[in-house]
KEZALO-126379 format. One record per residue (C-alpha): x, y, z. Coordinates in steps of 0.2 Angstrom, whole numbers, padded with zeros to 4 digits, always signed. Each point is the difference from the previous one (the first is absolute). Example, Ala and Ser with C-alpha at 12.3 -4.5 7.8 and 13.67 -1.06 7.14 Angstrom:
+0062-0022+0039/+0006+0017-0003/
END
This chain:
-0436-0485-0198/+0017-0005-0003/+0013-0005+0013/+0010+0016-0004/-0015+0011+0003/-0005-0009+0016/+0018+0002+0006/+0000+0019-0005/-0016+0002+0010/+0008-0009+0015/+0015+0011-0001/-0010+0016-0001/-0010-0005+0015/+0016-0003+0010/+0006+0017-0005/-0016+0007+0005/+0002-0008+0017/+0017+0008+0002/-0006+0017-0005/-0015+0000+0012/+0012-0006+0014/+0011+0015-0004/-0016+0011+0001/-0005-0008+0017/+0018+0005+0007/-0002+0017-0006/-0017+0003+0008/+0006-0008+0016/+0016+0011+0000/-0010+0016-0003/-0012-0004+0014/+0014-0004+0012/+0009+0016-0005/-0016+0010+0003/-0003-0008+0016/+0018+0004+0006/+0000+0018-0006/-0018+0006+0003/-0009-0014+0009/-0001+0009+0017/-0006+0016-0008/-0015-0008-0010/-0018+0003+0006/-0010-0016+0003/-0010+0004-0016/+0016+0001-0010/+0007-0015+0008/-0016-0010-0005/+0001+0006-0018/+0018-0004-0002/-0001-0017+0008/-0015-0005-0009/+0007+0005-0017/+0016-0009+0005/-0009-0016+0005/-0011+0000-0015/+0015+0003-0012/+0011-0013+0008/-0013-0013+0001/-0004+0003-0018/+0018-0004-0005/-0001-0016+0010/-0016-0005-0009/+0008+0004-0017/+0015-0011+0004/-0013-0014+0005/-0008+0002-0017/+0016-0001-0009/+0005-0016+0010/-0017-0008-0005/+0003+0004-0018/+0018-0007+0001/-0006-0016+0007/-0014-0001-0014/+0014+0003-0013/+0011-0013+0007/-0014-0012+0000/-0003+0003-0018/+0018-0003-0004/+0000-0017+0009/-0016-0004-0010/+0009+0003-0017/+0015-0010+0006/+0012+0015+0001/+0018-0003+0006/-0002+0017+0009/+0003-0004+0019/-0016-0002+0010/+0001+0010+0016/-0018+0003+0004/+0000-0007+0018/+0016+0010+0005/-0007+0016-0008/-0015-0001+0011/+0010-0004+0015/+0013+0014-0003/-0013+0013-0005/-0012-0004+0014/+0015+0002+0013/+0004+0017-0009/-0018+0006+0001/-0001-0005+0018/+0016+0010+0004/-0007+0015-0009/-0016-0001+0010/+0010-0001+0016/+0010+0015-0007/-0017+0010-0001/-0004-0004+0018/+0018+0005+0006/-0001+0016-0010/-0016+0004+0009/+0007-0004+0017/+0015+0011-0004/-0012+0015-0004/-0009-0004+0016/+0017+0000+0010/+0006+0016-0007/-0017+0009+0005/+0002-0006+0018/+0007+0012+0013/+0018-0004+0005/+0003-0003+0018/+0017+0005+0004/
END
């Protein structure tokens, strides 16, 4: 594989990570909106179904970002092996992406807490 092809694959994976991140934020926003608007009116079964689908979908986006990160590190390693002048940032990529994935995981938990808090009776 040529240097150009590896860089093209690397940039494609970076783009994929951005697109999947946007999908994650869309899913979280939809869950939070549903929690705020109709959360207190949902039955337990409806809540279970919606929350389970949300957690599965959001976790799927996180694992997709992880897979893209692993591919990016592999492509960057290949670039280093062939002596490319393309800047090597594999270590920083792993740190940044891992931190981002941790924040997304916390976001899932916070969203579930928000749904729970909406469903609790207000003492006023």
